[in-house]
ZAMARKOL-849520 format. One record per residue (C-alpha): residue in three letters; residue number from 0; x negated, y, z negated. Coordinates in nm, 4 decimals, always signed. Last residue first. Layout:
! residues N
NODE   code   pos         xx         yy         zz
NODE    ALA   NUM          X          Y          Z
...
This chain:
! residues 262
NODE   code   pos         xx         yy         zz
NODE    GLY   261    -0.3885    -2.1575    +3.0957
NODE    ARG   260    -0.4514    -1.8986    +2.8256
NODE    GLU   259    -0.2264    -1.5912    +2.8135
NODE    GLU   258    -0.3185    -1.2806    +2.6153
NODE    LEU   257    -0.1527    -1.0244    +2.3883
NODE    ILE   256    +0.2012    -1.1544    +2.3455
NODE    GLN   255    +0.4120    -0.9711    +2.0885
NODE    ALA   254    +0.5606    -1.1104    +1.7679
NODE    MET   253    +0.8692    -1.1133    +1.5435
NODE    GLY   252    +1.1162    -0.9506    +1.7806
NODE    GLY   251    +1.3200    -1.2720    +1.8050
NODE    LYS   250    +1.2524    -1.2939    +2.1780
NODE    VAL   249    +0.8788    -1.2681    +2.1064
NODE    LEU   248    +0.8911    -1.5386    +1.8355
NODE    VAL   247    +1.0843    -1.7816    +2.0582
NODE    GLU   246    +0.8469    -1.7238    +2.3513
NODE    ALA   245    +0.5429    -1.7706    +2.1255
NODE    VAL   244    +0.6684    -2.1148    +2.0228
NODE    GLN   243    +0.7117    -2.2209    +2.3856
NODE    PHE   242    +0.3727    -2.0710    +2.4773
NODE    PRO   241    +0.1862    -2.2802    +2.2214
NODE    ILE   240    -0.0106    -2.0724    +1.9653
NODE    SER   239    -0.3289    -1.8626    +1.9531
NODE    ALA   238    -0.3343    -1.6212    +1.6574
NODE    ILE   237    -0.3498    -1.2543    +1.5570
NODE    ASP   236    -0.2204    -1.1290    +1.2189
NODE    GLU   235    -0.0654    -0.7789    +1.2219
NODE    ARG   234    +0.2229    -0.8825    +0.9867
NODE    ARG   233    +0.1612    -1.2154    +0.8166
NODE    LEU   232    +0.1291    -1.5559    +0.9757
NODE    SER   231    +0.1565    -1.9060    +0.8243
NODE    VAL   230    +0.0415    -2.2052    +1.0271
NODE    THR   229    +0.1036    -2.5600    +0.9013
NODE    GLY   228    -0.1268    -2.8219    +1.0475
NODE    GLY   227    -0.0551    -3.0482    +1.3429
NODE    ASP   226    -0.3502    -2.9098    +1.5392
NODE    ILE   225    -0.1226    -2.7139    +1.7714
NODE    GLY   224    +0.0444    -2.5382    +1.4778
NODE    VAL   223    +0.3491    -2.6402    +1.2710
NODE    PHE   222    +0.5464    -2.3428    +1.1346
NODE    PRO   221    +0.5275    -2.1195    +0.8236
NODE    GLU   220    +0.7711    -1.8222    +0.8081
NODE    ILE   219    +0.6563    -1.5143    +0.9949
NODE    ASP   218    +0.5721    -1.1808    +0.8279
NODE    LYS   217    +0.6239    -0.8996    +1.0765
NODE    LEU   216    +0.4952    -0.7832    +1.4157
NODE    ALA   215    +0.2661    -1.0863    +1.4471
NODE    ARG   214    +0.0102    -1.0536    +1.7274
NODE    ILE   213    +0.0060    -1.3244    +1.9894
NODE    VAL   212    -0.2522    -1.5133    +2.1945
NODE    VAL   211    -0.0951    -1.7604    +2.4351
NODE    LEU   210    -0.1483    -2.1319    +2.4841
NODE    ASP   209    -0.0422    -2.3973    +2.7373
NODE    PRO   208    +0.0489    -2.1438    +3.0050
NODE    GLY   207    +0.4072    -2.0511    +3.0858
NODE    SER   206    +0.7048    -2.2894    +3.0750
NODE    ALA   205    +0.9617    -2.0124    +3.0975
NODE    GLU   204    +1.2217    -2.2064    +3.2888
NODE    GLU   203    +1.3210    -2.0016    +3.5915
NODE    GLY   202    +1.6373    -1.7949    +3.5966
NODE    LYS   201    +1.4786    -1.5433    +3.8313
NODE    ASP   200    +1.5256    -1.2616    +3.5786
NODE    GLU   199    +1.3806    -1.4834    +3.3006
NODE    LYS   198    +1.0703    -1.5576    +3.5047
NODE    GLU   197    +1.0111    -1.1884    +3.5736
NODE    LYS   196    +1.0640    -1.0998    +3.2068
NODE    LEU   195    +0.8032    -1.3530    +3.0901
NODE    ASN   194    +0.5449    -1.2431    +3.3444
NODE    GLU   193    +0.6101    -0.8769    +3.2617
NODE    VAL   192    +0.5522    -0.9591    +2.8924
NODE    ALA   191    +0.2226    -1.1301    +2.9660
NODE    GLU   190    +0.0945    -0.8558    +3.1962
NODE    GLY   189    +0.1855    -0.5777    +2.9520
NODE    LYS   188    +0.0294    -0.7525    +2.6523
NODE    LEU   187    -0.2920    -0.8123    +2.8378
NODE    SER   186    -0.3169    -0.4484    +2.9435
NODE    GLY   185    -0.2332    -0.3110    +2.5969
NODE    LYS   184    -0.4786    -0.5426    +2.4261
NODE    LYS   183    -0.7593    -0.4515    +2.6697
NODE    LYS   182    -0.6992    -0.0810    +2.6126
NODE    GLU   181    -0.7153    -0.1232    +2.2334
NODE    ALA   180    -1.0246    -0.3431    +2.2495
NODE    SER   179    -1.2040    -0.0847    +2.4589
NODE    VAL   178    -1.3249    -0.1956    +2.7981
NODE    GLU   177    -1.6924    -0.2230    +2.8824
NODE    PRO   176    -1.7564    -0.3141    +3.2427
NODE    ALA   175    -1.7972    -0.6916    +3.2904
NODE    PRO   174    -2.1350    -0.8444    +3.2229
NODE    ALA   173    -2.2983    -0.9917    +3.5308
NODE    LYS   172    -2.2959    -1.3338    +3.6950
NODE    VAL   171    -1.9988    -1.4893    +3.5151
NODE    GLU   170    -1.9395    -1.8337    +3.6627
NODE    SER   169    -2.0316    -2.0331    +3.3524
NODE    ASP   168    -1.7700    -1.8579    +3.1388
NODE    GLY   167    -1.4913    -1.9026    +3.3957
NODE    VAL   166    -1.4682    -2.2747    +3.3313
NODE    SER   165    -1.4038    -2.2079    +2.9633
NODE    PRO   164    -1.6682    -2.2336    +2.6943
NODE    ALA   163    -1.5807    -2.4601    +2.3999
NODE    ARG   162    -1.5113    -2.2667    +2.0835
NODE    GLY   161    -1.6950    -2.3502    +1.7588
NODE    PRO   160    -1.8582    -2.0066    +1.7289
NODE    ALA   159    -1.7017    -1.7619    +1.9749
NODE    THR   158    -1.8334    -1.7633    +2.3302
NODE    GLU   157    -1.9335    -1.4377    +2.4923
NODE    GLY   156    -1.8875    -1.3619    +2.8652
NODE    GLU   155    -1.6026    -1.1200    +2.7997
NODE    SER   154    -1.6237    -0.9696    +2.4535
NODE    VAL   153    -1.4539    -1.1498    +2.1642
NODE    PHE   152    -1.1462    -0.9474    +2.0667
NODE    ASP   151    -1.1329    -0.6850    +1.7921
NODE    ASP   150    -0.8152    -0.6434    +1.5812
NODE    THR   149    -0.9882    -0.7585    +1.2641
NODE    SER   148    -0.9643    -1.0425    +1.0101
NODE    THR   147    -0.8463    -1.2789    +1.2829
NODE    ASN   146    -1.1907    -1.2948    +1.4423
NODE    ILE   145    -1.0830    -1.4289    +1.7778
NODE    GLY   144    -1.2243    -1.7210    +1.9755
NODE    THR   143    -0.8740    -1.8678    +1.9762
NODE    GLU   142    -0.9765    -2.2257    +1.9081
NODE    ALA   141    -1.2388    -2.1395    +1.6468
NODE    ARG   140    -1.0025    -1.9106    +1.4532
NODE    LEU   139    -0.7394    -2.1846    +1.4383
NODE    THR   138    -0.9948    -2.4398    +1.3278
NODE    ASP   137    -1.0840    -2.2200    +1.0294
NODE    PRO   136    -0.7377    -2.2915    +0.8891
NODE    ARG   135    -0.5248    -1.9810    +0.8150
NODE    ARG   134    -0.5765    -1.8228    +0.4756
NODE    HIS   133    -0.2916    -1.8763    +0.2315
NODE    LEU   132    -0.1037    -1.5593    +0.1282
NODE    ARG   131    +0.2241    -1.6386    +0.2977
NODE    ASP   130    +0.3032    -1.9546    +0.1001
NODE    TYR   129    +0.2257    -1.7797    -0.2310
NODE    ARG   128    +0.4948    -1.5225    -0.1708
NODE    LEU   127    +0.6641    -1.5168    -0.5142
NODE    ILE   126    +0.3701    -1.5255    -0.7558
NODE    ARG   125    +0.0865    -1.3587    -0.5651
NODE    ASP   124    +0.3213    -1.1240    -0.3819
NODE    ARG   123    +0.4772    -1.0100    -0.7114
NODE    ILE   122    +0.1325    -0.9630    -0.8694
NODE    THR   121    +0.0133    -0.7444    -0.5825
NODE    GLU   120    +0.3347    -0.5417    -0.5640
NODE    LEU   119    +0.3296    -0.4660    -0.9378
NODE    GLU   118    -0.0388    -0.3708    -0.9295
NODE    MET   117    +0.0137    -0.1362    -0.6334
NODE    LYS   116    +0.3148    +0.0343    -0.7936
NODE    LEU   115    +0.1302    +0.0805    -1.1229
NODE    SER   114    -0.1694    +0.2414    -0.9474
NODE    TYR   113    +0.0631    +0.4616    -0.7414
NODE    TYR   112    +0.2588    +0.5948    -1.0415
NODE    LEU   111    -0.0442    +0.6509    -1.2681
NODE    GLU   110    -0.2205    +0.8457    -0.9936
NODE    GLU   109    +0.0955    +1.0497    -0.9387
NODE    GLU   108    +0.1102    +1.1304    -1.3108
NODE    ASP   107    -0.2483    +1.2571    -1.3040
NODE    HIS   106    -0.1709    +1.4868    -1.0085
NODE    VAL   105    +0.1553    +1.6322    -1.1422
NODE    MET   104    +0.4800    +1.4542    -1.0631
NODE    ASN   103    +0.7867    +1.6548    -0.9616
NODE    GLU   102    +0.7846    +1.5586    -0.5924
NODE    THR   101    +0.6927    +1.1927    -0.6418
NODE    SER   100    +1.0205    +1.0696    -0.4941
NODE    GLN    99    +1.1250    +0.7035    -0.4936
NODE    THR    98    +1.2501    +0.4769    -0.2161
NODE    VAL    97    +1.3620    +0.1362    -0.3439
NODE    GLY    96    +1.1531    -0.1457    -0.1962
NODE    ARG    95    +1.0904    -0.3553    -0.5068
NODE    SER    94    +0.7525    -0.1911    -0.5708
NODE    SER    93    +0.9346    +0.1447    -0.5537
NODE    ASN    92    +1.1770    +0.0407    -0.8277
NODE    LEU    91    +0.8901    -0.0636    -1.0566
NODE    ALA    90    +0.6917    +0.2532    -0.9831
NODE    ALA    89    +0.9992    +0.4679    -1.0577
NODE    LEU    88    +1.0570    +0.2823    -1.3869
NODE    VAL    87    +0.6958    +0.3390    -1.4932
NODE    ILE    86    +0.7222    +0.7080    -1.3980
NODE    LYS    85    +1.0457    +0.7521    -1.5978
NODE    ARG    84    +0.8907    +0.5946    -1.9093
NODE    GLU    83    +0.5834    +0.8173    -1.8762
NODE    ARG    82    +0.8034    +1.1264    -1.8477
NODE    THR    81    +0.9770    +1.0478    -2.1765
NODE    SER    80    +0.6511    +0.9620    -2.3541
NODE    TYR    79    +0.4879    +1.2784    -2.2162
NODE    ILE    78    +0.7592    +1.5029    -2.3569
NODE    ARG    77    +0.7665    +1.3145    -2.6889
NODE    GLU    76    +0.3898    +1.3523    -2.7297
NODE    MET    75    +0.4137    +1.7282    -2.6672
NODE    VAL    74    +0.7007    +1.7637    -2.9157
NODE    ASP    73    +0.5008    +1.5878    -3.1896
NODE    LYS    72    +0.1890    +1.7949    -3.1225
NODE    ALA    71    +0.3944    +2.1162    -3.1337
NODE    ARG    70    +0.5562    +2.0137    -3.4660
NODE    ARG    69    +0.2271    +1.9318    -3.6374
NODE    TYR    68    +0.0537    +2.2395    -3.4935
NODE    GLU    67    +0.3330    +2.4730    -3.6079
NODE    GLU    66    +0.3253    +2.3191    -3.9550
NODE    SER    65    -0.0513    +2.3643    -3.9819
NODE    ARG    64    -0.0279    +2.7178    -3.8410
NODE    ARG    63    +0.2270    +2.8232    -4.1058
NODE    TYR    62    +0.0470    +2.6505    -4.3915
NODE    TYR    61    -0.2837    +2.8143    -4.3041
NODE    SER    60    -0.1211    +3.1510    -4.2349
NODE    ALA    59    +0.0341    +3.1519    -4.5832
NODE    ASP    58    -0.3040    +3.1245    -4.7571
NODE    PRO    57    -0.4905    +2.8121    -4.8581
NODE    GLU    56    -0.6420    +2.8588    -5.2090
NODE    SER    55    -1.0113    +2.9208    -5.2322
NODE    ASN    54    -1.3160    +2.7597    -5.3916
NODE    LYS    53    -1.2361    +2.3964    -5.3108
NODE    GLY    52    -1.1198    +2.4600    -4.9586
NODE    SER    51    -0.8861    +2.6667    -4.7477
NODE    PRO    50    -0.9242    +3.0140    -4.6022
NODE    SER    49    -0.7870    +2.9929    -4.2430
NODE    ASN    48    -1.0526    +2.9501    -3.9744
NODE    GLU    47    -0.9939    +2.5759    -3.9430
NODE    ILE    46    -0.6182    +2.6279    -3.9078
NODE    GLU    45    -0.6645    +2.8941    -3.6393
NODE    THR    44    -0.9021    +2.6644    -3.4503
NODE    LEU    43    -0.6475    +2.3817    -3.4637
NODE    LEU    42    -0.3765    +2.6152    -3.3322
NODE    TRP    41    -0.6026    +2.7188    -3.0451
NODE    LYS    40    -0.6659    +2.3556    -2.9547
NODE    LEU    39    -0.2898    +2.2942    -2.9422
NODE    TYR    38    -0.2354    +2.5935    -2.7130
NODE    THR    37    -0.5209    +2.4948    -2.4819
NODE    ALA    36    -0.3774    +2.1426    -2.4504
NODE    ALA    35    -0.0341    +2.2876    -2.3720
NODE    ARG    34    -0.1860    +2.5132    -2.1067
NODE    GLU    33    -0.3597    +2.2207    -1.9361
NODE    TYR    32    -0.0478    +2.0020    -1.9518
NODE    PHE    31    +0.1765    +2.2765    -1.8122
NODE    GLN    30    -0.0487    +2.4066    -1.5357
NODE    ASP    29    +0.2579    +2.5576    -1.3639
NODE    PRO    28    +0.5868    +2.4841    -1.5412
NODE    LEU    27    +0.7030    +2.1211    -1.5110
NODE    LYS    26    +0.9573    +2.0115    -1.2522
NODE    THR    25    +1.1919    +1.7563    -1.4070
NODE    LEU    24    +1.1523    +1.3807    -1.3685
NODE    ALA    23    +1.4848    +1.2084    -1.3133
NODE    THR    22    +1.7404    +1.0941    -1.5715
NODE    SER    21    +1.7654    +1.4503    -1.7031
NODE    GLY    20    +1.8610    +1.5796    -2.0498
NODE    ARG    19    +1.5433    +1.4602    -2.2243
NODE    GLU    18    +1.3241    +1.6356    -1.9712
NODE    ALA    17    +1.5136    +1.9658    -1.9960
NODE    SER    16    +1.5161    +1.9569    -2.3766
NODE    GLN    15    +1.1444    +1.8761    -2.3929
NODE    VAL    14    +1.0546    +2.1561    -2.1521
NODE    GLU    13    +1.2571    +2.4059    -2.3581
NODE    GLY    12    +1.0931    +2.2913    -2.6832
NODE    LEU    11    +0.7434    +2.3341    -2.5384
NODE    GLU    10    +0.8357    +2.6840    -2.4230
NODE    GLN     9    +0.9591    +2.7704    -2.7744
NODE    PHE     8    +0.6349    +2.6482    -2.9306
NODE    THR     7    +0.4562    +2.9100    -2.7266
NODE    MET     6    +0.2088    +2.8927    -2.4459
NODE    SER     5    -0.0774    +3.1122    -2.3328
NODE    SER     4    -0.3194    +2.9812    -2.0716
NODE    GLU     3    -0.2868    +3.2658    -1.8212
NODE    GLU     2    -0.2268    +3.5300    -2.0922
NODE    ASN     1    -0.5515    +3.4616    -2.2761
NODE    MET     0    -0.5463    +3.2749    -2.6056
């Protein structure tokens, strides 16, 4: 073995003792798994090259290397088994919202951690949050004219499938200058919020327009929509709802108004 990949049985034992004595993952020596694999392969080569067979008796080196290989392999498996158990527990805690550190994980261990965490979260949502995973009715998308799977709005002058054109649609003579979706959202949101604040300052009843377009800032419990059906919104969803409902959600910090519809 060359010096860069060299490892001894003593180093394996030290790593095992440190890992077994800590509840958290310990920091492994540089290139630990790679060097350990090289060490074990070298021991196997030494065993194969030792005189052993039908025509010759195994010498002392054969027995010595065989025992060293057996013990090193056992220690290596115990080290990984201990770390594996800690990684699984960390992924479980993280999927439940407990902050976990990946500082002492090597690349392959990090991949294991994140894949487990994702699977745990997916299955938990599927079983415990079934009411929030239903797709919204297609009628809701048709009424708003918004593709709720993205943050993009329907361009001015266009009519979304299934949506009746407004009075302003027939009066458009030329396409409006292009405005980015992000800029448009910010402008609409600002106007709507200012409207709401101005009415509150004057003590007026915030009747507002019939419908407003909102974006959910967090998961929102199901409520009855304008078509009488149950609407369930998740964080970053966009929908058109009655102004009175939107006002309650905005004041509660659960949504922001993007656009008003008279």
